[in-house]
RODO-2510 file (C-alpha; in nm, 4 decimals, decimal comma):
residues 406
     n   res          X          Y          Z
     1     m    30,6573    14,2620    15,3072
     2     k    30,5141    13,9503    15,1418
     3     k    30,5569    13,6316    15,3341
     4     i    30,4751    13,3885    15,0529
     5     f    30,8506    13,2790    15,0023
     6     t    31,1176    13,4632    15,1906
     7     l    31,4012    13,5059    14,9632
     8     l    31,1929    13,5677    14,6442
     9     a    30,9813    13,8199    14,8195
    10     v    31,2803    14,0050    14,9316
    11     v    31,4167    14,0097    14,5849
    12     i    31,0926    14,1345    14,4440
    13     l    31,0593    14,3962    14,7017
    14     l    31,4019    14,5072    14,6471
    15     a    31,3631    14,5119    14,2702
    16     l    31,0987    14,7633    14,3535
    17     p    31,3267    14,8327    14,7746
    18     a    31,7697    14,9515    16,4324
    19     c    31,9204    15,2624    16,4595
    20     q    31,8624    15,6253    16,4691
    21     a    31,9016    15,8492    16,1569
    22     s    32,1882    16,0623    16,1358
    23     d    32,1478    16,4342    16,1253
    24     q    32,4486    16,4740    15,8855
    25     v    32,3536    16,5067    15,5298
    26     v    32,6418    16,4209    15,2669
    27     e    32,6975    16,7294    15,0719
    28     t    32,6324    16,7042    14,7005
    29     t    32,6489    16,9623    14,4410
    30     a    32,2858    17,0341    14,3309
    31     p    32,1784    17,2003    14,0216
    32     v    32,1191    17,5841    14,0294
    33     g    31,7660    17,6890    14,0047
    34     e    31,4354    17,7603    14,2134
    35     t    31,2808    17,4681    14,3934
    36     y    30,9378    17,3755    14,3333
    37     p    30,6939    17,5169    14,6297
    38     l    30,6631    17,1662    14,7907
    39     d    30,4502    17,1346    15,1313
    40     v    30,7114    16,8841    15,2633
    41     p    30,5631    16,6707    15,5338
    42     t    30,7328    16,5870    15,8600
    43     e    30,7631    16,2379    15,9909
    44     k    30,4671    16,3141    16,2251
    45     a    30,2318    16,3755    15,9335
    46     y    30,2955    16,0161    15,8060
    47     p    30,1698    15,7754    15,7024
    48     v    29,8142    15,9379    15,7472
    49     e    29,6580    16,2656    15,7628
    50     e    29,3629    16,2862    16,0006
    51     e    29,0684    16,4278    15,8284
    52     n    28,6985    16,3881    15,8327
    53     q    28,5758    16,0751    15,6556
    54     t    28,4083    16,1237    15,3254
    55     s    28,0600    15,9682    15,2778
    56     v    28,0506    15,7399    14,9740
    57     g    27,6967    15,7840    14,8781
    58     e    27,6532    15,7478    14,4957
    59     a    27,9967    15,9066    14,4145
    60     q    28,2137    15,6709    14,1845
    61     i    28,5796    15,6698    14,1349
    62     t    28,8112    15,5714    13,8586
    63     i    29,1469    15,3774    13,8694
    64     d    29,4124    15,5837    13,6771
    65     y    29,7453    15,4209    13,7493
    66     a    29,7018    15,0664    13,8355
    67     s    29,7088    14,8143    13,5491
    68     n    29,6127    14,5071    13,7138
    69     f    29,2813    14,5608    13,8499
    70     t    28,9496    14,7299    13,7547
    71     l    28,6561    14,8761    13,9249
    72     e    28,3036    14,8902    13,7795
    73     y    27,9901    15,0360    13,9347
    74     k    27,6985    14,8095    13,8237
    75     d    27,3185    14,8146    13,9310
    76     g    27,3225    14,7420    14,3054
    77     y    27,6883    14,6262    14,3473
    78     k    28,0354    14,7093    14,2361
    79     l    28,2776    14,4615    14,0343
    80     l    28,6429    14,4123    14,1111
    81     t    28,8454    14,2302    13,8608
    82     v    29,2024    14,1217    13,9513
    83     l    29,3300    14,0748    13,5908
    84     t    29,6540    13,8927    13,6835
    85     p    29,6178    13,7213    14,0284
    86     w    29,9862    13,5993    14,0295
    87     a    30,2730    13,6072    13,7813
    88     g    30,1936    13,3849    13,4883
    89     a    29,8215    13,3617    13,5855
    90     t    29,6117    13,3195    13,2679
    91     e    29,2660    13,4031    13,3909
    92     s    29,1259    13,6967    13,6004
    93     i    28,9328    13,6676    13,9162
    94     q    28,6159    13,8825    14,0116
    95     y    28,4667    14,0048    14,3167
    96     a    28,0984    14,1269    14,3379
    97     l    28,0797    14,3610    14,6294
    98     v    27,7161    14,3854    14,7316
    99     p    27,5921    14,6150    15,0136
   100     k    27,4481    14,4476    15,3150
   101     g    27,0565    14,4173    15,2681
   102     q    27,0653    14,4246    14,8973
   103     p    26,9823    14,1060    14,6805
   104     d    27,2637    13,9145    14,5643
   105     p    27,3082    14,0035    14,1494
   106     g    27,2396    13,7417    13,9065
   107     g    27,4462    13,6797    13,5999
   108     i    27,7985    13,7481    13,7481
   109     g    27,9306    13,4197    13,6589
   110     d    28,2253    13,2879    13,8845
   111     a    28,2719    13,6125    14,0626
   112     m    28,2695    13,5726    14,4481
   113     i    28,0141    13,7715    14,6318
   114     v    28,1239    13,9892    14,9295
   115     h    27,8730    14,1646    15,1366
   116     t    27,9909    14,5047    15,2250
   117     p    28,1235    14,7050    15,4255
   118     v    28,3298    14,4129    15,5738
   119     e    28,3448    14,4395    15,9591
   120     s    28,6067    14,1706    16,0203
   121     f    28,9307    14,1542    15,8232
   122     v    29,2230    13,9246    15,7976
   123     s    29,5518    14,0760    15,6308
   124     l    29,7877    13,8253    15,5280
   125     s    30,0506    14,0865    15,4116
   126     t    30,1839    14,3856    15,5900
   127     t    30,1351    14,6076    15,2848
   128     y    29,7701    14,6273    15,3538
   129     l    29,7956    14,7762    15,7003
   130     p    29,8735    15,1528    15,5900
   131     f    29,5524    15,1464    15,3710
   132     l    29,3473    15,0228    15,6424
   133     e    29,4902    15,2955    15,8526
   134     q    29,4333    15,5605    15,6002
   135     i    29,0473    15,4762    15,5866
   136     d    29,0403    15,4326    15,9808
   137     a    28,9629    15,0545    15,9269
   138     l    29,2249    14,8959    16,1576
   139     g    28,9563    14,8278    16,4191
   140     s    28,8285    14,5703    16,1794
   141     l    29,1559    14,3753    16,1950
   142     v    29,1280    14,0370    16,3565
   143     a    29,4114    13,8479    16,2413
   144     v    29,7506    13,8614    16,0617
   145     d    29,9893    13,6092    15,9441
   146     s    30,2733    13,7190    16,1893
   147     g    30,3317    14,0070    16,4088
   148     a    30,7157    13,9750    16,3759
   149     y    30,7114    14,1560    16,0488
   150     i    30,4656    14,4285    16,1363
   151     y    30,6088    14,7823    16,2311
   152     n    30,2686    14,9357    16,2916
   153     s    30,2501    15,0122    16,6723
   154     a    29,8709    15,0120    16,7020
   155     v    29,8489    14,6617    16,5439
   156     q    30,1467    14,5546    16,7737
   157     s    29,9291    14,6786    17,0913
   158     r    29,6278    14,4898    16,9489
   159     l    29,8389    14,1812    16,9059
   160     q    29,9726    14,2042    17,2539
   161     a    29,6160    14,2497    17,3949
   162     g    29,4736    13,9511    17,2173
   163     a    29,2551    14,1454    16,9865
   164     v    29,4469    14,0312    16,6844
   165     s    29,5464    13,6591    16,6274
   166     e    29,8468    13,5212    16,4379
   167     v    29,7460    13,2473    16,1721
   168     g    30,0487    13,2066    15,9733
   169     s    30,0506    13,1573    15,6005
   170     g    30,1139    12,9416    15,3117
   171     a    30,0682    12,5717    15,3423
   172     v    30,0950    12,6006    15,7199
   173     i    29,8177    12,8543    15,7725
   174     n    29,5952    12,8031    16,0575
   175     v    29,2571    12,6949    15,8949
   176     e    29,0934    12,6055    16,2223
   177     r    29,1597    12,9412    16,3833
   178     l    29,0379    13,1375    16,0852
   179     i    28,7124    12,9151    16,0952
   180     d    28,6647    13,0194    16,4565
   181     l    28,7178    13,3728    16,3746
   182     n    28,4826    13,3476    16,0728
   183     p    28,5898    13,6812    15,9115
   184     n    28,4057    13,8798    15,6732
   185     l    28,7157    13,8852    15,4347
   186     i    29,0659    13,7332    15,4066
   187     m    29,3067    13,9199    15,1969
   188     t    29,6343    13,7627    15,0700
   189     s    29,8655    13,7466    14,7792
   190     a    29,9367    13,4563    14,5700
   191     s    30,2339    13,2894    14,3721
   192     g    30,0581    13,0191    14,1946
   193     f    30,2511    12,7510    14,3797
   194     a    30,0667    12,5240    14,5936
   195     d    30,3492    12,4882    14,8575
   196     y    30,3383    12,8761    14,9278
   197     d    29,9606    12,9697    14,8673
   198     s    29,7057    12,9672    15,1343
   199     h    29,4085    13,0598    14,9378
   200     p    29,3095    12,7070    14,7985
   201     q    29,2637    12,5482    15,1293
   202     l    29,0955    12,8749    15,2837
   203     l    28,8459    12,8610    14,9914
   204     e    28,7979    12,4813    15,0637
   205     a    28,7020    12,5635    15,4014
   206     g    28,4394    12,8109    15,2898
   207     l    28,6073    13,1175    15,3930
   208     n    28,5889    13,4332    15,1878
   209     v    28,9561    13,5102    15,0416
   210     v    29,0417    13,7827    14,8099
   211     i    29,3545    13,7906    14,5991
   212     n    29,5507    14,1238    14,6027
   213     s    29,8317    14,1206    14,3506
   214     d    29,9520    14,4858    14,4298
   215     y    30,3124    14,3668    14,4222
   216     l    30,3074    14,2936    14,0422
   217     e    30,2541    14,6716    13,9783
   218     q    30,5821    14,8492    13,8921
   219     d    30,4529    15,1924    13,8495
   220     p    30,4811    15,3260    14,2139
   221     l    30,1570    15,5358    14,1844
   222     g    29,9992    15,2188    14,0424
   223     r    30,0985    15,0085    14,3357
   224     a    29,9781    15,2767    14,5779
   225     e    29,6298    15,2891    14,3859
   226     w    29,5511    14,9524    14,5323
   227     g    29,4586    15,1215    14,8392
   228     k    29,1378    15,1952    14,6577
   229     f    29,0892    14,8032    14,5815
   230     i    29,0942    14,7575    14,9851
   231     a    28,8792    15,0486    15,0467
   232     a    28,6192    14,9246    14,8222
   233     f    28,5446    14,6372    15,0547
   234     f    28,4785    14,8886    15,3181
   235     e    28,2705    15,1291    15,1094
   236     k    28,5280    15,3887    15,1433
   237     e    28,6992    15,4110    14,8115
   238     v    28,5825    15,7835    14,7873
   239     e    28,7822    15,8655    15,0754
   240     a    29,0728    15,6471    14,9452
   241     d    29,0506    15,8299    14,6270
   242     r    29,0870    16,1659    14,7729
   243     l    29,3916    16,0824    14,9819
   244     f    29,5463    15,9094    14,6849
   245     d    29,5034    16,2125    14,4790
   246     e    29,6724    16,4195    14,7320
   247     m    29,9544    16,1815    14,7415
   248     v    29,9884    16,1900    14,3511
   249     t    30,0039    16,5697    14,3769
   250     r    30,3017    16,5562    14,6125
   251     y    30,4605    16,2824    14,3967
   252     q    30,4246    16,4955    14,0918
   253     q    30,5502    16,7987    14,2538
   254     a    30,8581    16,6287    14,3851
   255     k    30,9382    16,4684    14,0479
   256     a    30,9253    16,8006    13,8730
   257     l    31,1977    16,9322    14,0913
   258     t    31,4281    16,7055    13,8822
   259     d    31,3117    16,7599    13,5346
   260     g    31,5781    17,0252    13,4569
   261     i    31,8724    16,8416    13,6070
   262     s    32,1533    16,8325    13,3382
   263     e    32,4262    16,6360    13,5502
   264     r    32,2502    16,3478    13,6953
   265     v    32,4091    16,1379    13,9660
   266     t    32,4580    15,7822    13,9106
   267     v    32,3358    15,5003    14,1387
   268     f    32,3056    15,1202    14,1954
   269     t    32,1186    14,9194    14,4500
   270     n    32,0856    14,6001    14,6618
   271     s    32,3959    14,3838    14,7852
   272     a    32,5159    14,0718    14,7136
   273     y    32,3661    13,7263    14,8417
   274     e    32,5892    13,4190    14,8700
   275     g    32,8043    13,5794    14,5898
   276     t    32,5336    13,6668    14,3611
   277     w    32,3792    14,0214    14,3105
   278     y    32,0218    14,0317    14,2296
   279     m    31,9863    14,3396    14,0334
   280     p    31,6436    14,4995    13,9489
   281     g    31,5458    14,5358    13,5911
   282     g    31,5091    14,8823    13,3953
   283     e    31,1447    14,8590    13,4165
   284     s    31,1130    14,7721    13,7979
   285     y    30,9504    14,9665    14,0739
   286     i    31,2960    15,1006    14,2118
   287     a    31,4255    15,1835    13,8529
   288     i    31,1362    15,4003    13,8027
   289     l    31,1636    15,5793    14,1503
   290     l    31,5282    15,6409    14,0841
   291     a    31,4478    15,7835    13,7291
   292     d    31,1897    16,0142    13,8850
   293     a    31,4406    16,1312    14,1457
   294     g    31,6618    16,2533    13,8847
   295     a    31,9282    15,9609    13,9026
   296     d    32,0869    15,7606    13,6373
   297     y    32,0553    15,3829    13,7332
   298     v    32,3739    15,2238    13,6046
   299     f    32,1903    14,8813    13,5246
   300     g    31,8959    15,0379    13,3711
   301     d    31,9644    14,8574    13,0615
   302     l    31,8583    14,5273    13,2140
   303     e    31,5368    14,3880    13,0587
   304     g    31,2282    14,3669    13,2584
   305     s    31,1127    14,4426    13,6012
   306     g    31,2546    14,1392    13,7858
   307     a    31,5730    14,1087    13,9760
   308     q    31,8543    13,9305    13,7489
   309     p    32,1357    13,7516    13,9108
   310     l    32,4684    13,8995    13,8319
   311     d    32,8164    13,7742    13,9356
   312     f    32,9775    13,9950    14,1925
   313     e    33,2778    14,0695    13,9750
   314     v    33,0362    14,2000    13,7163
   315     v    32,8764    14,4405    13,9476
   316     l    33,2025    14,5372    14,1002
   317     e    33,3226    14,6574    13,7482
   318     g    32,9945    14,8223    13,6696
   319     v    32,9465    15,0149    13,9991
   320     k    33,2998    15,0991    14,1370
   321     d    33,2680    15,4662    14,0297
   322     t    32,9203    15,5066    14,0886
   323     d    32,8021    15,8066    14,2789
   324     y    32,5304    15,6554    14,5038
   325     w    32,4374    15,3133    14,6626
   326     i    32,1108    15,2734    14,7905
   327     n    31,9039    14,9561    14,9423
   328     a    32,2184    14,7954    15,0766
   329     g    31,9975    14,6313    15,3360
   330     a    31,8850    14,6925    15,6940
   331     i    32,2376    14,7694    15,7971
   332     a    32,3559    14,9757    16,0842
   333     d    32,6624    15,1240    15,9657
   334     l    32,9427    15,1259    15,7142
   335     a    33,1521    14,9069    15,9112
   336     s    32,8876    14,6323    15,9312
   337     l    32,8520    14,6667    15,5399
   338     a    33,2304    14,5960    15,5036
   339     a    33,2122    14,3041    15,7419
   340     m    32,9873    14,1329    15,4933
   341     d    33,2301    14,1659    15,2216
   342     a    33,5464    14,3820    15,2227
   343     r    33,5357    14,4454    14,8540
   344     y    33,2403    14,6869    14,9034
   345     m    33,5045    14,9201    15,0442
   346     d    33,6453    14,9455    14,6832
   347     f    33,3274    15,1169    14,5705
   348     e    33,3489    15,5012    14,5373
   349     a    32,9848    15,5379    14,6956
   350     y    33,1183    15,3647    15,0012
   351     q    33,4477    15,5733    15,0314
   352     e    33,2525    15,8917    14,9893
   353     g    32,9841    15,7971    15,2535
   354     n    32,7200    15,7956    14,9682
   355     v    32,5371    15,4750    15,1039
   356     y    32,1722    15,5025    15,1850
   357     t    31,9328    15,2392    15,3048
   358     y    31,5849    15,2311    15,4255
   359     s    31,6469    15,1396    15,7689
   360     k    31,5553    15,4596    15,9650
   361     r    31,2102    15,3076    16,0688
   362     v    31,2762    14,9636    16,2218
   363     n    31,1178    14,8412    16,5435
   364     a    31,2612    14,6241    16,8224
   365     l    31,1386    14,2875    16,6315
   366     g    31,3315    14,4155    16,3200
   367     a    31,0285    14,4935    16,1204
   368     v    31,1170    14,7658    15,8674
   369     d    30,8503    15,0204    15,7804
   370     y    30,9795    15,0777    15,4298
   371     f    30,8245    14,7400    15,3332
   372     e    30,5088    14,7981    15,5118
   373     s    30,3816    15,1584    15,4662
   374     g    30,6134    15,2441    15,1634
   375     a    30,3941    15,1291    14,9056
   376     a    30,1175    15,3509    15,0194
   377     i    30,3216    15,6445    15,0270
   378     p    30,5918    15,6510    14,7330
   379     d    30,6032    16,0183    14,7403
   380     v    30,7799    16,0011    15,0662
   381     i    31,0290    15,7690    14,9323
   382     l    31,0865    15,9809    14,6211
   383     m    31,1481    16,2920    14,8489
   384     d    31,3844    16,0842    15,0509
   385     l    31,5744    15,9687    14,7487
   386     i    31,5697    16,3473    14,5964
   387     k    31,7035    16,4619    14,9335
   388     a    31,9724    16,2080    14,9305
   389     f    32,0877    16,2951    14,5596
   390     y    32,0156    16,6636    14,5431
   391     p    31,9715    16,7975    14,9131
   392     d    31,9488    17,1599    14,8044
   393     l    31,6063    17,0842    14,6144
   394     l    31,4333    16,9737    14,9432
   395     p    31,6202    17,1664    15,2034
   396     e    31,3447    17,1368    15,4547
   397     h    31,2664    16,7793    15,4148
   398     e    31,3568    16,5378    15,6687
   399     f    31,4391    16,1727    15,5951
   400     f    31,1503    15,9309    15,6650
   401     f    31,2534    15,6099    15,5557
   402     y    31,6113    15,6458    15,4327
   403     q    31,9262    15,7347    15,6223
   404     a    32,2948    15,7663    15,5240
   405     l    32,5247    15,4949    15,6661
   406     q    32,8058    15,6356    15,8958
***
C-alpha cells in the first residue's frame, strides 16, 4: 500500500481494492455449462512458484499491457522510461541500466545511470516486495519505509533481526540513515506534492532514486507487468517475463469462465467514510476486475478511474437491492460492519450474507496482504471474485485474499 498519503492512498487502492476465513460459501445460482479446465492454485502455491532461475543472456522482452513505462534495449545498456511519474506530470523520467564493468553510455540526456545488477535495494512501498520475491531478490532488501504495513513474513523476520532498516517516507524520511546504508537503488512512488514526496531530498543527497508509478495503471495485467520494471534492475526481466506470462494465462482462463453468463450478478464496493462514499469510477482497477469476473458494477457509469465522493443517501438508493458487496474494509464480521452504520443492514447484500472483503490474509500488525501481493497476482483476485459470485465455476478454488463476512 502506498504510504504517500494515507487516506488518498486508500481511496486509490480501493478504487482498484485478523480472522480466519470461513469454510462456508454462500450458495448462488451459477450458469449451466462446462467449466474451463483451470489448474487452480492452492494458498501454498502463492505468491510465488519456486522454479529454476532463467539466465538473461542476450534475451529481450516486451512490455505488452502496462501503458506507463517502456523498456528499450540499446547498445550496451537498457533504457527504462516512466512516461507519467505521477498523476498530472508533464515530463517523463528515464533510467539507463548499465551492466557493471561496462562503460557508461553517452548521448542519453538526463537519464539517470544505474549500474546493474543492483545488490542493495530500498523499497518505499510494500507493492514492490512480491516482485522481489518472485525473482529471488528479497536478500537485496536493506530498508523499507515502515514494517507496520508489511505482510511478508520473510521481510518481517529480517526486520526483527536488524538486517532491514525502517527509514520512513515522505518529508520525514531518514536521509541520514539512507546515506549510511548507501544502497545501490531506492524505489519509491511520487505524488507531485513536496509535503508527501521523498525523492527530491534523496536525489539532493546524491542517492539513486527511481520513481515507480505502478499505481497509475488501471489494467490489472498492466499493473502486474511492473514486475518486469523492477526485475530489469536485477537483470532478471526474462525470468519476470516468464512468470508474468504464466500469470496472464491463468487470468485469461479465469476470465473466459464468465464469457457466456447471461444473468450477471450485480455488485458495489467500498464503504462510507465520515458520511461520504468514495466510489471507484467505471474505468478503475476494481471496475475492470469486476467486469472480468462477470459482474455488473452498479456504479460503472461513473466517469474515469478515480474514486468519486457520493453522499451516503445516493449510494443507499443505488445499491439497496444489489446482489453483492465487496471491499467493505478489513472488517471481522457483519456485526462489526453494522456497528459502523446501522443503515448497512438495509442492504440486500448484507441481509443475504453476500458481503466479501479482502481480510483473509492479515497479520498481527494489521498488514493486509491484498494491498501487498495483490498487485502481482491479479489472477488470484479474479478467481476469488468468481468464486464468490459464481462458486460452481471454480469448485476447487480456495479463497486466497477474500472471505465472506459472517
